[in-house]
N, C-alpha and C positions, 0 to 999 in steps of 0.2 A: 452709158457708163464707160469709163475709161479702163476698167479692169474686169477680168472674168475670174470666176471661181475655178480652182483646180478640180480636176475630175475625181480625185480621191483625197481623203483627209491626210493620209500618210505622206503625200507629197509635200504638204505644208510643213512637215517636220524638218525638212531640209533647211528651212530658214529660221528654225528655232535654235537658241543656244541655252546652255545650262539646263537641258531637258532631262527629266527623270521618267523612265519608262518602267512600269511594273505590270506583270500579269495580274488579272483580277483576283486570283486565289491567294496572292502573296500577302495580303494585308490582314491576315488573321492575327498577327502580332503587332498591329499598327501602333499600339499605345506605348511601345518601348521608346525610351528617350533617344537611343542611338539611331533608330530609324528616322526619327523626326528631323534630325539635322544632317542626314546624309544627302549627297547630291551626285547625280551622274546617271548614266544609262545602266539599267540592271536587267539581269536575265536569270530565270530559275532553271537550274540544271535538270535535265531529263535523263532517264536511263539510257546508257550508251554514249552520252556526251563525253567529249574530251576537249582540252584546251585547243588542241590542233584543229578539231572539227569546228569549234566555235570561232576560231580565228578565220577559218575559211568561210564560214557562214556570214560573219559580220564585217569582214574586211577583204574577202577574196584573196587572202594571202595567209596560208597556214604557218609560214615561217615567222609570223608576228606573234605567235603564242607566248613568247617570253614577256612581251609588253602586257599581255592580258594577265599573266601571272603576277607581274610587278604591281598591278593595280589591286591585287587581292591578297593582302598580307596574311589573311586567315587560312590560305591554302598552303599547308606545310610541304606537301608533295605534289608537284604539278601533274604527276601521272595518275593521281587519285582524286577525283571530284565525285560528289555524291548527289543522287536525285533529291530535289527539294532544296539544295543549297543555293543561296542567292549570290551571284557574283557580279562585279561591276565591270562593264565593258570599257575598254581603254579609250583614251583620247590622245590623238597625235598632236604634238606641239606644232604650232603654226597653222593649224587647221581650225576654222571657225566653228565647225559643227562636229558633234560626236559621230563616230563611224557606226552606221546602222543600215539595215536594209528594210525594205518593205516587208513587214511581217506577213502580209498576205501571200508573198511569193514563196514563203517557207512553210505554209500551211499544207497539211495533207489534203489531197484532192479527193479523198474517199468521201462518200456521202455521209453526212452527219458529223463531219469533222468540226471541232469546236474552234471558234474564232476568238483569239485573245484580244482583250481590250487594252488600248494604249492609254497611259496616264502621264500627266505632268504632275510632279510632286512639289507643292509649294507650301512649306511649313508655316510661314507667317500668315496664312489665309485668314485667321481670326482677327487680325489687326487692320485689315483693309476696310476703308470706308466706302461711301457712295454719295451720289448726288440724286436728290429727289426734287421734283417740281415744287412740292409743298413739304416743308419741314415736318417731321413726325412729331407727335405730341409726346413729350417726355413723361416718364413715370415718376420722376422725382428730381431734386436738385441738391447737389452737395453745398452745404452752407458753412461748414466748419470742419477742421481736422483737429484731432486730439493733439494737444500741446502746441497748437497753432504753427505746425511745421510749414516752412515755405515750400519744400519739395515733398510731394506726396508719392509714396512708393509702396511696394508690396509689404504687407504686414501692418500698415498704418490703419488706424481707426478713423472713420469719417462719419460726420453727422449729415443726415439727408432729410430734406423736407419733402414729404410725399406729395404727389399730385392730388387732385380733388378726389379721385376714386379710392385713395388710401389703400392700395393693393399690395404694398411692399410687405412681404411676410418673411419671418426668420427662416434661414436655410435656402432662400431663393437667390440665384445669381442674376446680376444685371450688367450689361455692357455700359461703360462710362464713355461719354462722347461730348463733343461741343459742336455747335454749328458755326460755320464761317459765313462771311458776307455773301449774300446771293450773287450768282454769276449771271451776267448778261452776254448774249451773243454780240460780239463787236461789230459784226456786219449788219445784222437785222435789228439790233437793239432790243430784242425780245428776251424775256427771262428764261434762262436754261434751268435753273434750280438752285438749291442750297446744298452745300457740301456738308456731310456728316463725318466728322473727324474723330475716329475712335482712339481713346486714350488708355483704356484698361477694363478690368472686370472687378466688381465687388460682390461680396456675399453678405446678405442681411443677417445680422447676429442678434439683434434685440429690437423690440418695438416699444416705443414710449409714447405718451400722449403728445401728439403734434409733430413727432419726428421719429426716425429710426436710426439705429447704429449699424454700420457695415464695415467689414474689413476688406482691404484691397488684396485680392488674390492674384491678380495679373496686372502688369503695367506695361503697356505698349509704348507709351510716351509719357511725358510729365502730366500727371493728373493735377487739376487745380480746383479751387473753390469756384462755384458756379457751373462746374461741369454737370451734365445732365445724365439721366439714366434711361435706357431702353431695355426691353427683355433680351436676355442672353440666349443666343442660339449657337450651339456647337457646330462648326463647319469642318468638313473633311478636307485635309490638304491634298487629297487625290483628285485631280482635275481630269475627268475622262475626256479624251480628245474626240471631237465630233466634227462632222462636215460643216464647212463654212457656207454662209448664205451667198447665193449667186447675185452678182450685180449690185453689191452694196458699196456705197460711197459715203464717207463721213469725214470727220476731222477730230483731232485731239483738242479737248477743251482746256485742260490744265493738269499739272501733275498733283498728286495728293499732297506733297510737301511744298507745293508752289515754287519749285525750282524754275529758273528761267531757261537753263540749258538742260535738256532731258537726254539721258543716255540709257545704256543697257541696265536691265533689272530695276527700272524705275516704274512705280505704279502711277498710272495716269487715268483720266476719264475721257471717254469718247461720247459724241452726241448721238449715238444710236443705241437702242435698247430692245426690250422684249417686243415692242410694237413694230420694230423694223426687222424682226426675225433673228436677232442676235441671241446666241445661247452660250452658256458657260462651256468652255472647252474648244470653242472655235478659234481659228487663227486668221489674222488679216495682215495685209501688207501696208507698209508706210511708204509714201512716195511723194515726189514733187514733180511738177510739170511746168516747164518754162514756155514762154510765148515769144515768137520772133516774127519779124517781117521777112517774107521770102523774097520780096523785091523792094529794094530801097526806094524806088519811085512810087511804090504803092503804100497806102495807109492801112491796108488790111493786115491784121496780125493773126498768125496761125498758132494753135497749141502744138507743142512738140511731143514726142513720145514720152510717156510717163517713165520716170526713173525710180525704181524701187530701191530704197536705202534702209529698210528695216522691217521688222515684223513684230506682232503683238499677239498675246493670248488672252482670251476673255476669262476673267476670274469671277465676276459677279455682274448681274444685270438688274436694272430697274426698267420701268416702262419706256422711258425716253433716253436713258443714258446707260453706260456700262463702265465698270471698273476693270482695267486691263493691265497686263504686265508687258513692258517692252522687253522682248526676248532677243532682239538684235537691232543694232543701230550702227550704220556705217558713217554717219555724220550726225552733228548735233540736231536735236529735234526741238522745235518750239511749239508753244500753244498755237493752234490753228493749222498745224501740219495735217495734210490730207491722208486718209486711209482708204483702202478698198479691198474687195475680195481678192484672194490670192491669185497671182498671175500664173498662167500655165507656162 
C-alpha cells in the first residue's frame, strides 16, 4: 500500500476543514434550529475557564483572546464566561484549518479521567444518498401530485401507488428517492452498483383502495412523479470521529450530483465499504501519484512519491461503497481519483 494510517484519529483532524467539534454531553438540546445550522469548532466552558486560558490552550497565544471574543457575540463581558456555556473557537484568516489541539494532550492524567468524544457536525446528513450493488425494493411510487404541479415541494399532496405488500399506513414517514443509471468500473467493466438519490420525505395522510395520499414534509431536491419510497430513518448530524483503517487504498467513484470537477464540501462515493473495514467517522487522504522514467535510456517506469492534495470524511457506509464528504481539496478532484489511509 502506498499510504499508512496515522497513529491517532486526532491527527487526521489537521487535514479537515469546516470541522465541528462537540463534547458528547453537549447535544442534550440538539433539536434547536439554531444549533443545526451552526458551523465551526466549539468548546464547553468549564469552571475556572477564561478567554485568556482558552486562547492559550487552543492557540498557544493568550494575547489572541480578543479574536475568541469576537467570534462569540453572545458574550457581553469577556471577563465573565460561565460553566456549561458553548463558545466557538476562532479561525484565523488565511489559515486552512481551525486552530485546535489534540484533546488528549489536555486531558487530566488522573485515573478514571473521562475522555471527550470528538464530533463532526453535518446538518444535511438526512439528504445524502448511497450506492448499493442491488437497488432496494421500493415501498411505493408517486404517480400523481395534486393540481398536477410541475414542481413538487413541501406541503404538496402526492398520490402514491403502494408496493405489493401494501404496508403504507397513515402517520408513517417515508424517504423519497430515485435510482440513477447503474455505475460500472471503467477499468474492470464490472458493476459497482446503483445510486439512490434522495429527494425528500413524505408522511402518509390517508389510505384509499389501491393508493394512498401523502404530504411532502421535507424537500432536499425537486421531487418528481415516479419517484420511489423507502422507509424513513432519522440520522444524527453528529459524526463521531474514529480511527481510520490501516493500509486502505481505493478511489472516488462519482459525486452525488455528478459534477465533473469536485471540490471542498462535495459529497462523493468511494469504492470501499463495510466489507473493507470502512466506518462512519473515519477520515482518508486523497492523493495522486505520477510515474516517470528515471533513465531516459531505460523503458522502466517508476512510481513517484504520492502527493496528498485533499481529505475526506466518511458519512455513510454500505457493504462495498461509502458516501463521504470532501473536507479539503488543494486541486480539482475527478472521478477515479485515488484515496488512501491518512499519511503520517
